Each structure stands twice: as structure tokens, then as C-alpha cells.
N, C-alpha and C positions, 0 to 999 in steps of 0.2 A: 622554962621560957623557950618559945619556939624560937629558932634562927632563921633569920631571912635567908633566900637561896644567895645571896651575895656573901652573907656571912659563912653560909656552907662550903661554898667554893672558895673563900680566903682560907678557911681553916683546913681544908684538905691540902691545897696547896702548900700552905705552911708547915704543914705536918709532914707532907711528902717530902720536901725539901730537907727538914730537921732528919728524918730519915735517911735519905739519899746521901746526906753529908754526915753520918755518925761515923763513918770510917769502917763500917763492916760491909764489905764489897758485895757478900752474897745478896743483900738487898735489893742492889743495882740489877744483878742478874734477873731477879723476879720481876721486878718492875720494867725490864726491857722486854722479857717475854710476854707479860703482861699487854704492854702497850701494842706489841707487833702483831698480837692475836686479833685485833680491832681495826687496822688498816686495810684498805681496800686490796682484794686479791680476786680469788675466784667468787666470793661472796663479797658485796658491797660493804663498806663500812657500816651503813644504817642498819642493814640485816644483821649484822653481828652485834651491833649495840642493842638490837632487838631482842636477839637471842640471849645475851647477858643479862638482859633485863628480865626476860621470863625465866631464867636460873635463879637470878635474885631473889625473885618473889618466892620462888619455890623454898629456896634457902633461907627465907624470912630475913634477909639483911636490908634494913631500912638505908643505911648507908650507900650501898649498892644499887639499891632501887634507885635513889637520888641521883646518882651519878650517870647510870644508865637512861634514864627518862631524860637527864640534861643532854647527853651526848645523843641520843636518839632526836631529840628535836633540834639540835646543832645538824644533824645529819640529814633532816629534812623529813623526820617522821611526821606523818600527820595523826591529827586525834583519832581516826580510824584505826590506823596502823597500830597506835598504842591499844586502843580497845582491844584489839583480836589478840595483841601479845598479852594483856591482863587477863584474857579469857583462856588463851594456853596455858597460863601458869595457874590458874584456878582449876582447870580441869587436871592438870598435871598433880598439883600439890593437894587440892582438894579444899574443905574449908578452914583449915588451919591457915589458908592464904588470905582469907577474907581480910582482917585486919590491915595487912599490907596491901590489899587492894582498896582499901579505903585511903591508907596514907598516899598510894600511885595517883588514885583520882585527884585528891587534893593537890598533891604537888604538880601533876600535869597542868591542870587548871592555871596554877600560880606561874608555872615556867613559860606556858603559852602565852598568856597574858603579858608577862614581863616582856617576853621576846617579840610580840606584837606592839607593845609601847615602846620599845628601843631601849628598854632599861638593862638589857642582858649585859 
């Protein structure tokens, strides 16, 4: 059964909370480092999210693809910017990326529709 975008976001938040409150502090260090990598700096956050998206597609991580498409759109990425990012991932990763390209296209349309209707 396919999860909705809201269910996916909630699951991610709930599980991150569980992990971060497990008492094992090394998790907190990594999560903080990960979070800091995507904030505005010499490169804007949107660019960093698109870079994360391309890497996630090449690494074939659908959870990561969801997160970076969601964040890229929140940061103002356009459909055209997402298409170009998908293309970079396809060129770098080759045909093995095609199933993840399908997933990314479906997800992009869903999140853009959700965002434009105010349901995000």
C-alpha cells in the first residue's frame, strides 16, 4: 500500500524523534551534521537540496528522493529545476536510475499538486 505524502512525512518525523531520543548521542551528532549541510551558505539551500536529490537518485534511495524533492519544492525549486536535476542523476547513474526517475516524477507531481492546493 502506498503511503500518502503526509503519512511519509509523519513517519519520518516520528522515527527521527525515536532515534534522537534513544539515549545514543552519536545519532544526534550525525543528524546535526546532516541538517547543517543543507542550510543556506555559499550555496543556497535550494541548490544543496537539488544536489542531495541527484545523489539520492544515483544511490537509489527512494526515502532520500522523497525527502529531497519535498525539501527542494519547499525551498522554491521549479518543475524545470527538478527535471534538470533528474537528468543529471540519470546521466551520472545510468539506466539503473530509471525506476527511481519514475518514482521521482510521480512524487514531484504529487507534491507540486499538494503544494499548489495548500494541502502541504
